KOLRODO-7145 format. One line per 4 residues: number of its first residue (from 0); their letters; for each residue y, x, z of C-alpha. Coordinates in Angstrom, 3 decimals, padded with zeros to 6 digits. Layout:
! KOLRODO-7145
NUM> a> Y/X/Z; ...
! end
This chain:
! KOLRODO-7145
0> mrqa> 027.243/000.722/-010.115; 025.584/-002.675/-009.879; 024.572/-004.558/-012.975; 026.464/-007.780/-013.648
4> ppth> 024.383/-010.929/-013.270; 023.199/-012.633/-016.481; 025.541/-015.142/-018.022; 022.857/-017.842/-018.079
8> qeap> 021.144/-019.116/-014.968; 017.389/-019.119/-015.323; 015.627/-021.711/-013.191; 013.169/-020.295/-010.638
12> ppvm> 009.491/-020.929/-011.363; 007.946/-023.915/-009.584; 006.064/-023.127/-006.397; 002.427/-024.256/-006.348
16> agar> -000.123/-024.159/-003.566; -001.790/-020.746/-003.520; 000.820/-019.352/-005.905; 001.564/-015.649/-005.914
20> vlvh> 004.747/-013.793/-006.738; 004.512/-012.010/-010.089; 006.117/-008.711/-011.002; 008.783/-008.591/-013.715
24> vrra> 010.231/-005.443/-015.246; 013.686/-004.944/-016.725; 014.614/-001.972/-018.871; 017.727/-001.525/-020.996
28> gagv> 018.808/-005.023/-020.005; 015.668/-006.788/-021.264; 013.364/-008.402/-018.715; 009.726/-009.437/-019.197
32> aaaf> 006.741/-010.285/-017.034; 004.576/-007.250/-016.319; 001.320/-007.508/-018.274; -002.026/-007.291/-016.506
36> gqsv> -003.754/-003.979/-017.200; -000.675/-002.294/-018.681; 001.083/000.271/-016.543; 004.278/-000.862/-014.830
40> tgvf> 005.090/002.720/-013.880; 004.709/003.734/-017.510; 007.615/001.460/-018.441; 009.952/003.712/-016.448
44> cpah> 008.525/007.229/-016.853; 007.253/009.487/-019.665; 003.528/009.321/-020.426; 002.860/012.758/-018.919
48> tdva> 004.304/011.829/-015.508; 003.334/009.269/-012.879; 006.512/008.623/-010.900; 009.900/007.036/-011.539
52> lvsc> 013.035/006.151/-009.603; 013.664/002.399/-009.877; 015.585/-000.476/-008.347; 013.557/-003.327/-006.900
56> gler> 014.047/-006.631/-005.131; 013.510/-010.368/-005.274; 015.304/-012.343/-007.962; 014.762/-016.057/-008.625
60> grfl> 011.301/-016.120/-007.101; 010.072/-012.995/-008.850; 009.686/-009.401/-007.728; 011.864/-007.472/-010.144
64> isdv> 011.668/-003.751/-010.946; 014.561/-002.405/-013.011; 015.906/000.867/-014.369; 019.386/-000.110/-013.125
68> pfpg> 020.551/-001.655/-009.832; 021.017/-005.415/-009.560; 022.416/-007.617/-006.761; 020.327/-007.225/-003.602
72> stvt> 018.169/-004.446/-005.035; 017.067/-001.201/-003.372; 016.528/002.140/-005.098; 013.108/003.621/-004.394
76> vlkr> 010.158/005.508/-005.886; 007.520/003.816/-008.056; 004.292/005.781/-008.462; 000.779/005.472/-009.896
80> ppfc> -002.261/007.746/-009.431; -002.983/010.225/-012.242; -006.277/008.410/-012.900; -004.651/004.944/-013.046
84> pakl> -006.711/002.732/-015.423; -003.512/001.202/-016.802; -002.364/004.685/-017.807; -005.680/005.820/-019.274
88> ggdt> -006.467/002.846/-021.454; -006.974/-000.042/-019.070; -005.757/-002.506/-021.700; -009.092/-004.357/-021.843
92> pgdr> -009.168/-005.935/-018.386; -012.201/-007.678/-017.003; -012.154/-010.656/-014.660; -008.502/-011.236/-013.753
96> ggha> -009.301/-013.729/-011.040; -007.215/-016.352/-012.827; -004.005/-014.291/-012.618; -002.539/-013.266/-015.974
100> gvta> 000.233/-011.063/-014.606; 000.754/-008.260/-012.124; 000.938/-009.517/-008.539; 003.439/-008.367/-005.890
104> avav> 001.980/-007.247/-002.553; 003.297/-005.790/000.712; 001.716/-003.365/003.192; 003.125/-002.125/006.510
108> llea> 002.749/001.166/008.345; 003.200/000.158/011.979; 004.346/003.068/014.157; 004.225/002.914/017.962
112> tcgh> 006.798/004.693/020.130; 004.452/007.688/020.519; 004.330/008.228/016.743; 000.789/006.904/016.211
116> vllt> 000.339/004.717/013.100; -002.053/001.780/012.781; -004.619/001.703/009.963; -007.365/-000.853/009.390
120> rrat> -010.751/-000.510/007.722; -011.297/-003.339/005.260; -014.337/-005.538/005.786; -017.402/-004.641/003.713
124> tlrh> -017.553/-008.226/002.404; -014.170/-008.025/000.665; -014.180/-008.011/-003.115; -011.565/-005.295/-003.547
128> fpnv> -011.566/-001.909/-001.778; -014.280/-002.770/000.809; -014.764/-000.286/003.681; -011.547/001.578/002.779
132> wvpp> -008.842/002.413/005.338; -005.440/000.861/004.612; -002.410/-000.514/006.490; -002.275/-004.278/007.050
136> gghl> -001.003/-006.039/003.947; -001.513/-008.642/001.268; 000.139/-010.820/-001.348; 003.810/-011.729/-001.274
140> epge> 004.076/-015.516/-001.178; 006.775/-017.561/-002.967; 009.978/-017.776/-000.961; 009.087/-014.875/001.345
144> elva> 011.214/-011.835/002.005; 009.365/-008.503/001.968; 009.597/-007.889/005.717; 008.534/-011.461/006.525
148> aglr> 005.484/-011.040/004.298; 004.591/-007.769/006.008; 004.909/-009.304/009.472; 002.780/-012.289/008.415
152> elae> 000.021/-010.059/007.054; 000.154/-007.896/010.178; -000.339/-010.985/012.351; -003.083/-012.459/010.159
156> etgl> -005.125/-009.258/009.982; -004.608/-007.731/013.432; -003.242/-010.507/015.660; -000.094/-008.465/016.346
160> rlep> 003.146/-010.433/016.238; 006.397/-008.501/016.416; 009.423/-010.343/017.714; 012.890/-009.837/016.171
164> gtfs> 014.731/-006.985/017.844; 011.521/-005.144/018.821; 011.231/-003.062/015.667; 013.183/-001.351/012.904
168> whll> 012.021/-000.860/009.334; 012.657/000.883/006.061; 011.241/000.803/002.527; 008.831/003.641/001.744
172> glwe> 008.157/003.048/-001.938; 006.207/001.129/-004.581; 002.613/001.866/-005.557; 000.790/000.651/-008.672
176> slfp> -002.726/-000.337/-007.647; -005.637/-001.517/-009.788; -009.218/-002.303/-008.828; -011.533/-000.730/-009.660
180> psls> -009.209/002.281/-009.254; -010.967/004.292/-011.969; -012.167/003.315/-015.451; -015.483/005.043/-014.696
184> wgpp> -016.185/002.129/-012.328; -015.444/-000.549/-014.900; -012.447/-002.421/-016.344; -009.648/-003.580/-013.997
188> rchh> -010.137/-006.879/-012.188; -006.884/-006.967/-010.207; -003.477/-005.362/-010.657; -000.767/-005.121/-007.983
192> ivty> 002.527/-003.472/-007.247; 002.398/-002.767/-003.511; 005.645/-002.432/-001.565; 005.025/-000.155/001.417
196> lalr> 007.226/-000.720/004.469; 007.474/001.397/007.616; 007.818/-000.642/010.823; 008.790/001.308/013.938
200> saep> 007.944/-000.672/017.065; 009.820/-000.304/020.345; 006.509/-000.786/022.189; 003.988/001.874/023.247
204> rqrl> 000.606/002.079/021.549; -001.267/000.921/024.671; 000.676/-002.348/024.800; 000.156/-003.003/021.095
208> qarl> -003.543/-002.124/021.358; -003.986/-004.638/024.191; -002.741/-007.435/021.923; -005.001/-006.578/018.980
212> cpsp> -007.194/-009.422/017.759; -008.403/-008.351/014.278; -009.704/-010.886/011.778; -013.395/-010.185/011.045
216> aevs> -012.986/-011.729/007.605; -010.618/-008.919/006.611; -011.002/-006.052/009.079; -014.053/-004.133/010.367
220> avaw> -012.182/-001.536/012.466; -008.712/-000.364/013.498; -007.394/003.061/014.462; -004.172/004.493/015.851
224> lepp> -003.793/007.883/014.162; -001.633/010.683/015.517; 000.904/012.523/013.316; -001.157/015.712/012.635
228> vlea> -004.054/013.616/011.335; -001.692/011.452/009.268; -000.140/014.564/007.722; -003.590/015.922/006.857
232> iaat> -004.541/012.626/005.204; -001.344/012.602/003.142; -002.090/016.179/002.011; -005.469/015.235/000.495
236> edga> -004.031/013.965/-002.768; -006.473/011.972/-004.880; -006.787/013.223/-008.440; -005.822/016.784/-007.461
240> egpg> -007.843/019.700/-008.734; -011.002/020.458/-006.794; -013.107/018.314/-004.451; -011.692/017.106/-001.193
244> pgqg> -012.887/018.355/002.195; -014.829/015.175/002.846; -016.993/015.795/-000.212; -018.763/018.830/001.177
248> qgpg> -016.774/021.509/-000.677; -013.206/022.605/-001.032; -010.862/023.577/001.794; -011.980/023.212/005.384
252> lesf> -010.082/021.620/008.237; -008.202/024.863/008.817; -006.359/024.205/005.532; -004.503/021.281/007.069
256> pgel> -001.503/021.456/009.406; -002.256/021.870/013.087; -005.599/021.768/014.850; -007.409/018.556/014.027
260> pati> -010.101/016.998/016.235; -013.642/016.844/014.849; -013.779/013.097/015.512; -011.277/010.268/015.865
264> gite> -011.457/007.259/018.146; -011.500/003.846/016.474; -011.978/000.243/017.597; -014.745/-001.563/015.720
268> lspd> -015.455/-005.270/015.500; -018.914/-006.362/016.607; -020.607/-009.731/017.263; -019.824/-009.153/020.947
272> glrs> -016.160/-008.377/020.381; -014.249/-005.111/020.134; -015.925/-001.825/020.983; -014.756/001.777/021.056
276> sria> -016.361/004.191/018.617; -015.713/007.506/016.871; -015.868/008.683/013.272; -015.689/012.156/011.765
280> trtl> -012.143/013.210/010.926; -013.439/014.397/007.552; -014.213/010.785/006.666; -010.479/010.073/006.522
284> lrra> -009.807/013.258/004.526; -012.076/012.360/001.619; -010.677/012.096/-001.870; -011.528/009.146/-004.083
288> perg> -014.778/009.905/-005.957; -014.469/010.207/-009.719; -017.643/008.177/-010.286; -020.516/006.564/-008.460
292> pdle> -020.237/004.345/-005.387; -017.037/004.406/-003.396; -016.899/006.060/000.018; -015.331/005.200/003.332
296> rvst> -011.959/006.882/002.954; -008.212/006.293/003.113; -006.894/004.574/-000.011; -004.848/006.544/-002.533
300> gtkf> -001.861/004.246/-002.078; -001.989/004.727/001.687; -001.823/008.501/001.195; 001.267/008.002/-000.957
304> algr> 002.864/005.849/001.749; 001.991/008.350/004.487; 003.591/011.120/002.461; 006.768/009.065/002.200
308> wrag> 006.555/008.170/005.910; 006.186/011.840/006.830; 009.378/012.655/004.918; 011.259/010.099/007.037
312> pgrg> 013.853/007.475/006.037; 016.979/008.417/004.186; 020.215/008.267/006.128; 021.306/004.674/006.592
316> qere> 018.011/003.183/005.387; 016.604/002.270/008.798; 017.122/-001.453/009.453; 016.602/-003.854/012.314
! end
């Protein structure tokens, strides 16, 4: 049952150059702006859990998350990591970068016809999550629809432009992301709700790869990963008991589904252009370290999205 619209019409916020879309939460009919450093997921779930079923969508220039459906909303999963700073006392944020609220972001898992999915390694010069493997993505801009934002970020980061009618898509879920991702690394400096979308292209991987033109300001490498590797990555849950396989202990590669290759081919950016290279598969199977410097790894939110992608879309959710 959809919630009736409010009786008063609230004017949309003015759009300013460089403005970002902020996250609002609505529970029991009351709506407020999500506060930086305070858990959005925690609004909708008990303190001892990290996941909730919510309705989300754009409303009057804001990204709204609600405990009940509203016009144009979609029901999906909202999740945070068990070590989320906002859950464990991240109420004393550090440098907020001039943004007082929680920012809405979009990331896209692009799947080629063969089932391979594109991931990018973030440039080492980036302020947040440098040298970490993620799907293309970024901030939702005022006036943008979620899919349009995902396609824009895909084009800006990789050079790939998908024409209407050449792909289908579905919503994977929402992920609460803070940086640094653990309080042991310092107080939070940025706070996002990331909407993960799955885009299924009608083109083969080779044709998409030929059009790649990654931005060196944002990307240091790209990789098309096959389903067995993607499933293994999704299985290495950050925050789970015991060290991950990429940390020198814990289960070996035989613990993951299928036979995985020892190395994986990637395309790296160099001063002379793109070049083929290989990295150890274990690099992508690392868990987030509890303390100390971060490692080259797949981000925790990406693992969440890959787990949702592996489960497949619900009936009727695939869209063109």
